[in-house]
C-alpha positions in Angstrom: 13.2 -3.9 -21.3 10.4 -5.9 -19.8 11.0 -8.3 -16.9 8.9 -11.2 -15.9 9.2 -13.0 -12.5 8.0 -16.1 -10.8 5.4 -15.2 -8.1 6.4 -16.1 -4.5 4.1 -17.8 -2.0 2.5 -14.5 -0.9 1.5 -13.7 -4.5 4.0 -10.9 -5.2 7.1 -11.4 -7.3 10.5 -10.6 -6.0 12.7 -8.1 -7.9 16.2 -6.8 -7.5 17.5 -3.2 -7.4 17.7 -1.7 -10.8 15.5 -4.3 -12.5 12.7 -2.9 -14.7 9.0 -4.0 -14.8 6.8 -2.7 -17.6 3.1 -3.2 -18.2 -0.4 -2.1 -17.5 -1.1 -0.8 -14.1 -3.6 -2.0 -11.5 -4.2 0.4 -8.6 -4.2 -1.0 -5.1 -4.4 2.2 -3.1 -2.9 5.7 -3.1 0.7 4.7 -3.2 0.6 1.0 -4.2 0.2 -0.4 -7.7 0.6 -3.7 -9.4 1.9 -4.9 -12.8 0.8 -8.5 -13.3 1.8 -10.4 -10.1 4.3 -7.8 -9.0 3.0 -5.6 -6.2 4.7 -2.2 -6.2 5.1 0.4 -3.4 5.9 3.8 -5.0 9.3 4.9 -3.7 9.6 8.2 -1.8 5.9 9.0 -1.2 3.2 8.2 1.4 -0.5 8.5 0.8 -3.4 8.2 3.2 -4.5 4.7 4.1 -7.8 3.5 2.6 -9.5 3.6 6.0 -8.0 7.0 6.9 -10.3 10.0 7.3 -9.5 13.7 7.1 -11.3 16.9 8.2 -12.2 20.0 6.3 -11.4 23.4 7.7 -15.0 23.5 8.9 -14.4 20.3 10.9 -16.4 17.9 8.7 -14.9 14.4 8.5 -14.6 12.8 5.1 -13.0 9.6 3.7 -9.8 11.1 2.2 -8.1 7.7 1.9 -10.9 6.3 -0.3 -10.9 9.6 -2.4 -7.2 9.4 -3.0 -7.5 5.8 -4.2 -10.2 6.8 -6.6 -8.2 9.7 -8.0 -5.2 7.4 -8.6 -7.3 4.8 -10.2 -8.9 7.3 -12.6 -5.5 8.6 -13.6 -3.4 5.4 -13.9 -5.5 2.2 -14.0 -4.8 0.5 -17.3 -2.0 2.9 -18.2 1.3 1.3 -19.3 4.1 2.1 -16.8 7.8 1.6 -16.6 9.0 0.9 -13.0 12.6 0.7 -11.9 13.1 -1.3 -8.7 14.8 0.5 -5.7 14.5 -2.2 -3.1 12.1 -4.7 -1.5 10.1 -3.8 1.7 9.5 -6.0 4.7 6.2 -7.3 3.2 7.9 -8.5 0.1 6.7 -5.8 -2.1 8.8 -4.2 -4.8 9.6 -0.6 -4.0 10.1 1.3 -7.3 10.1 4.5 -9.2 7.4 4.4 -11.9 6.6 6.6 -14.8 4.0 6.8 -17.5 5.0 8.4 -20.8 8.2 9.6 -19.0 6.3 11.4 -16.2 7.2 10.4 -12.7 4.0 9.1 -11.0 5.2 9.8 -7.5 6.1 13.4 -8.3 2.8 14.0 -10.0 0.8 12.7 -7.1 2.8 14.8 -4.6 2.5 18.0 -6.8 -1.3 17.5 -7.0 -1.7 17.0 -3.2 -2.7 13.3 -3.4 0.4 12.1 -1.5 3.2 13.4 0.7 7.0 13.2 0.5 8.0 10.2 2.6 11.0 11.8 4.3 11.9 8.7 6.3 13.1 7.2 3.1 13.8 10.0 0.6 13.8 13.8 0.2 13.3 13.6 -3.5 9.8 15.0 -3.4 10.0 17.5 -0.6 10.0 20.5 -3.0 7.0 19.1 -4.8 5.2 18.8 -1.5 6.1 22.4 -0.6 4.7 23.5 -4.0 1.4 21.7 -3.3 1.1 23.1 0.2 1.6 26.7 -1.1 -1.3 26.1 -3.6 -3.5 24.2 -1.1 -3.6 21.5 -3.7 -5.6 18.3 -2.9 -5.1 17.2 0.7 -3.3 20.4 1.7 -6.7 22.1 1.7 -7.7 19.9 4.6 -6.6 18.7 8.0 -4.7 15.4 7.4 -2.9 13.2 9.9 0.5 12.0 8.6 -0.2 8.6 7.1 2.7 7.0 9.0 1.3 8.3 12.3 -2.1 7.0 11.4 -0.7 3.5 10.8 1.1 3.6 14.1 -2.1 4.3 16.0 -3.7 1.3 14.3 -0.7 -1.0 14.5 -1.9 -3.2 17.4 -1.9 -6.8 16.3 -0.3 -6.1 12.9 3.1 -7.5 13.6 3.6 -11.2 14.5 5.1 -12.2 17.9 7.0 -14.9 16.0 8.6 -13.6 12.8 8.4 -17.1 11.3 4.6 -17.1 11.7 3.4 -14.1 9.7 0.1 -15.4 8.3 -2.9 -13.5 9.7 -6.0 -15.5 10.7 -8.7 -12.8 10.7 -12.4 -13.3 11.5 -14.7 -11.0 9.5 -17.7 -9.1 10.9 -19.9 -11.9 9.5 -17.8 -14.5 11.3 -16.0 -15.8 8.3 -12.5 -17.0 9.0 -10.0 -15.7 6.4 -6.2 -15.9 6.4 -4.1 -13.2 4.7 -0.6 -13.9 3.4 2.1 -11.2 3.4 1.8 -9.0 0.3 -1.9 -9.5 -0.2 -4.1 -6.4 -0.5 -5.5 -6.4 3.0 -2.6 -7.8 4.9 -1.0 -4.5 6.1 -4.3 -3.1 7.4 -5.4 -6.3 9.2 -4.8 -6.5 12.9 -5.0 -9.8 14.9 -7.0 -9.8 18.1 -6.4 -13.0 20.1 -9.2 -12.1 22.5 -11.7 -12.7 19.6 -10.2 -16.0 18.6 -8.2 -14.5 15.8 -4.7 -16.0 15.5 -1.3 -16.1 13.7 -0.3 -19.1 11.5 3.1 -20.3 10.3 1.9 -21.9 7.1 -1.2 -21.7 4.8 -1.7 -25.5 5.4 -1.9 -24.9 9.1 -4.5 -22.1 8.6 -6.7 -24.3 6.3 -6.5 -27.2 8.7 -7.8 -24.9 11.5 -10.8 -23.8 9.4 -9.6 -20.6 7.8 -10.0 -20.0 4.1 -7.6 -18.0 1.9 -8.3 -14.3 1.2 -9.3 -13.8 -2.4 -7.0 -10.7 -2.9 
């Protein structure tokens, strides 16, 4: 069964529990994919953020978040997947279990040490994580901060003071004013710093009128 949905304002389509989305995958990061306009957060796992770094046993820092994204892209970009919706997260993304040729993507990523069991939401992949840890697979051979802890340390300015005004008006290092809608690629990792003239907007029209342009992705 293939399901098609009308995209919402933020660019991601809304799905209901149990609904199935099938199609070619686009990789966003280590635990986030997309099929068409539907942005998918893999259920039950958590991978390092793109900007997250890790350390080797010798204390050398390396970009593990980028590496995981590259590994997932090599494996799954362009593959045809079947994803079953579990729920929708607070950013409007579809949270789903996905498989390629009958193989659970989440389980495979955890077994190979590219992601961790997200115990706050599920214990489905705890045994897979233990197996990876015993073998020092992937990230388990290094010193890795729990991804959720990493996000908490960088959470300042990420959540709107007014829940009705969730659009992030960011200013890039080059001074370009860009607004991000919930569900877009860089929304989660963008923090708003009012002291640098960055701000929150209630509507896209309001952001454009103030001189901000829409993010391309």
